[in-house]
C-alpha beads as a LAMMPS data file, in Angstrom:
LAMMPS data file: protein, C-alpha beads

109 atoms
108 bonds

1 atom types
1 bond types

-500.0 500.0 xlo xhi
-500.0 500.0 ylo yhi
-500.0 500.0 zlo zhi

Masses

1 110.0

Atoms # bond

1 1 1 455.404 -409.661 436.670
2 1 1 452.866 -411.803 438.502
3 1 1 449.628 -412.118 436.570
4 1 1 446.609 -413.280 438.521
5 1 1 443.458 -414.487 436.865
6 1 1 440.386 -412.771 438.218
7 1 1 437.184 -414.790 438.083
8 1 1 433.764 -413.403 438.857
9 1 1 431.919 -415.603 441.331
10 1 1 428.284 -414.674 441.785
11 1 1 426.262 -415.405 444.907
12 1 1 422.774 -416.896 444.599
13 1 1 421.015 -413.510 444.652
14 1 1 423.210 -412.236 441.781
15 1 1 422.678 -415.262 439.535
16 1 1 420.162 -414.889 436.680
17 1 1 416.830 -416.552 437.481
18 1 1 417.217 -419.193 434.759
19 1 1 420.481 -420.429 436.346
20 1 1 419.364 -420.421 440.012
21 1 1 417.542 -423.750 440.125
22 1 1 419.328 -426.536 438.301
23 1 1 418.392 -430.167 438.638
24 1 1 421.486 -432.077 439.732
25 1 1 421.702 -435.582 438.267
26 1 1 424.209 -438.027 439.729
27 1 1 424.151 -441.610 438.416
28 1 1 420.856 -440.804 436.669
29 1 1 419.187 -439.854 439.955
30 1 1 418.146 -436.404 441.085
31 1 1 419.998 -435.006 444.101
32 1 1 418.341 -432.127 445.947
33 1 1 420.632 -429.111 445.785
34 1 1 420.815 -425.356 446.110
35 1 1 423.248 -423.054 444.354
36 1 1 425.739 -421.246 446.587
37 1 1 427.720 -419.534 443.843
38 1 1 428.354 -419.594 440.125
39 1 1 431.191 -418.510 437.880
40 1 1 431.813 -418.907 434.156
41 1 1 434.061 -421.876 435.003
42 1 1 432.071 -423.722 437.644
43 1 1 429.443 -423.903 440.353
44 1 1 429.217 -424.275 444.121
45 1 1 426.289 -426.269 445.494
46 1 1 424.903 -427.347 448.853
47 1 1 423.492 -430.886 448.875
48 1 1 422.331 -433.387 451.500
49 1 1 425.279 -434.433 453.677
50 1 1 424.681 -438.075 452.729
51 1 1 424.871 -437.393 448.983
52 1 1 427.525 -439.713 447.544
53 1 1 429.193 -437.044 445.370
54 1 1 432.947 -436.999 445.957
55 1 1 435.985 -435.325 444.404
56 1 1 436.560 -436.752 440.925
57 1 1 432.911 -437.647 440.300
58 1 1 431.012 -436.391 437.293
59 1 1 427.431 -435.167 437.442
60 1 1 425.064 -433.205 435.230
61 1 1 423.012 -430.076 435.691
62 1 1 419.713 -429.726 433.852
63 1 1 418.033 -426.359 433.542
64 1 1 414.489 -425.607 432.466
65 1 1 414.743 -423.488 429.349
66 1 1 418.216 -424.755 428.437
67 1 1 418.220 -427.794 426.187
68 1 1 421.728 -429.015 427.006
69 1 1 422.753 -430.959 430.110
70 1 1 425.830 -429.365 431.641
71 1 1 428.564 -431.835 432.577
72 1 1 430.474 -431.065 435.779
73 1 1 433.539 -432.503 437.499
74 1 1 433.482 -432.349 441.299
75 1 1 436.693 -430.772 442.624
76 1 1 435.579 -430.072 446.204
77 1 1 433.318 -432.038 448.564
78 1 1 433.118 -431.389 452.294
79 1 1 430.468 -431.980 454.959
80 1 1 429.516 -428.938 457.040
81 1 1 426.845 -429.733 459.619
82 1 1 423.772 -431.091 457.846
83 1 1 424.937 -430.232 454.336
84 1 1 427.684 -431.240 451.939
85 1 1 429.282 -428.365 450.061
86 1 1 430.512 -429.310 446.619
87 1 1 432.356 -427.343 443.985
88 1 1 432.625 -428.366 440.373
89 1 1 434.060 -427.199 437.084
90 1 1 432.100 -427.248 433.857
91 1 1 433.951 -429.772 431.704
92 1 1 432.805 -428.860 428.206
93 1 1 433.666 -425.545 426.489
94 1 1 430.172 -425.477 424.982
95 1 1 428.652 -425.668 428.476
96 1 1 430.821 -422.767 429.613
97 1 1 429.540 -420.769 426.626
98 1 1 425.930 -421.504 427.621
99 1 1 426.556 -420.219 431.148
100 1 1 428.453 -417.175 429.858
101 1 1 425.631 -416.338 427.427
102 1 1 423.062 -416.271 430.233
103 1 1 425.359 -414.290 432.514
104 1 1 426.047 -411.786 429.732
105 1 1 422.324 -411.372 428.989
106 1 1 421.673 -410.709 432.687
107 1 1 424.264 -407.951 432.899
108 1 1 423.387 -406.465 429.543
109 1 1 419.839 -405.842 430.815

Bonds

1 1 1 2
2 1 2 3
3 1 3 4
4 1 4 5
5 1 5 6
6 1 6 7
7 1 7 8
8 1 8 9
9 1 9 10
10 1 10 11
11 1 11 12
12 1 12 13
13 1 13 14
14 1 14 15
15 1 15 16
16 1 16 17
17 1 17 18
18 1 18 19
19 1 19 20
20 1 20 21
21 1 21 22
22 1 22 23
23 1 23 24
24 1 24 25
25 1 25 26
26 1 26 27
27 1 27 28
28 1 28 29
29 1 29 30
30 1 30 31
31 1 31 32
32 1 32 33
33 1 33 34
34 1 34 35
35 1 35 36
36 1 36 37
37 1 37 38
38 1 38 39
39 1 39 40
40 1 40 41
41 1 41 42
42 1 42 43
43 1 43 44
44 1 44 45
45 1 45 46
46 1 46 47
47 1 47 48
48 1 48 49
49 1 49 50
50 1 50 51
51 1 51 52
52 1 52 53
53 1 53 54
54 1 54 55
55 1 55 56
56 1 56 57
57 1 57 58
58 1 58 59
59 1 59 60
60 1 60 61
61 1 61 62
62 1 62 63
63 1 63 64
64 1 64 65
65 1 65 66
66 1 66 67
67 1 67 68
68 1 68 69
69 1 69 70
70 1 70 71
71 1 71 72
72 1 72 73
73 1 73 74
74 1 74 75
75 1 75 76
76 1 76 77
77 1 77 78
78 1 78 79
79 1 79 80
80 1 80 81
81 1 81 82
82 1 82 83
83 1 83 84
84 1 84 85
85 1 85 86
86 1 86 87
87 1 87 88
88 1 88 89
89 1 89 90
90 1 90 91
91 1 91 92
92 1 92 93
93 1 93 94
94 1 94 95
95 1 95 96
96 1 96 97
97 1 97 98
98 1 98 99
99 1 99 100
100 1 100 101
101 1 101 102
102 1 102 103
103 1 103 104
104 1 104 105
105 1 105 106
106 1 106 107
107 1 107 108
108 1 108 109
């Protein structure tokens, strides 16, 4: 029997307000970004096409109202026109729990 894992991936309009506008920090510098999608395991972002973030790089997300910085590992980085699309996994189980808590609160309301 083939078991497939189903992951919920939310688009920007479905993401709770508190999680829509992270500050992306790469090498201690802020990189302008917008959230494309979010799941309990990771995030998809659009950044400037010249942003140096590549597959294998680590970066952090800071959120207002959340005291922890969320560590991410870039697993996808591709230029599309004037933007670079990146995808990253949350590396720490505690960070995944923070995201899940806010997603759960959103859907409980």
